[in-house]
Each structure stands twice: as C-alpha cells, then as structure tokens.
C-alpha positions in Angstrom: -139.6 -103.8 99.2 -143.0 -103.9 97.8 -142.6 -104.1 94.0 -145.1 -105.7 91.7 -144.0 -107.7 88.6 -145.1 -104.7 86.6 -142.8 -102.4 88.6 -139.9 -104.8 88.1 -140.5 -104.9 84.4 -140.5 -101.1 84.2 -137.3 -100.9 86.3 -135.6 -103.6 84.1 -136.6 -101.6 80.9 -135.2 -98.4 82.4 -131.9 -100.1 83.3 -131.6 -101.4 79.8 -132.4 -98.1 78.2 -132.2 -95.0 80.5 -133.2 -92.6 77.7 -136.4 -94.5 76.9 -139.5 -92.3 76.6 -142.7 -93.2 78.5 -144.4 -93.8 75.2 -141.8 -96.4 74.2 -141.7 -97.8 77.7 -145.5 -98.4 77.5 -145.0 -100.4 74.3 -142.2 -102.4 75.7 -144.0 -103.5 78.9 -147.4 -103.7 77.2 -149.2 -101.1 79.3 -151.0 -97.9 78.5 -149.0 -94.7 78.4 -151.2 -93.4 81.2 -150.4 -96.4 83.4 -146.7 -95.9 82.8 -146.9 -92.2 83.7 -148.7 -93.1 87.0 -146.3 -95.9 87.8 -143.1 -93.9 87.1 -144.5 -91.1 89.4 -145.1 -93.7 92.2 -141.7 -95.3 91.7 -140.1 -91.8 91.9 -142.0 -91.0 95.1 -140.9 -94.3 96.7 -137.3 -93.5 95.8 -136.7 -96.4 93.3 -136.1 -94.3 90.2 -135.4 -90.6 89.4 -135.4 -88.5 86.3 -132.2 -86.6 85.6 -131.7 -83.6 83.2 -135.3 -82.8 82.5 -138.1 -84.3 80.4 -136.9 -83.9 76.9 -133.2 -84.7 77.0 -133.1 -86.5 80.3 -132.5 -90.1 81.4 -133.9 -92.4 84.0 -131.7 -93.4 86.9 -132.5 -96.6 88.7 -131.7 -96.2 92.4 -132.1 -99.8 93.5 -130.6 -103.1 92.5 -133.6 -105.0 91.1 -131.9 -108.3 92.0 -132.5 -107.3 95.6 -136.1 -106.2 95.0 -137.4 -109.8 94.6 
C-alpha cells in the first residue's frame, strides 16, 4: 500500500474520532482544510476510508488496518 505519513496521520485521526469534521481534522494534523478535503477524496477513491450517513451527521469509516499500512 502506498500511504504517506500524512495519509497515515489522517487515518489515525479518523480512527480516533470518526465524527471529526474536515475542519477539525485539518487543525489536528496541521494541514490546510483544502489539503484535507483533497486527501480524504483520494483516500476514499483508493478504498482506504469512506463516509457513512452523509456530510452533516455522518462519520468516517476506516477500511484498512493502519498497522498493516506501514
């Protein structure tokens, strides 16, 4: 699997708090909100994460075990 350290930090944060917003995620991993939006789209396209139950009241589902992603 081709995951950067940035990807891994995003996945870790999503596992810790599946209801986190992209805005809060950006603060947590110290990236811009735009970078987080771009990265979450890419991670969804690659099948690593998905969004369940919509944008406002949804949650993130991590589809991989990040201990295997190293």
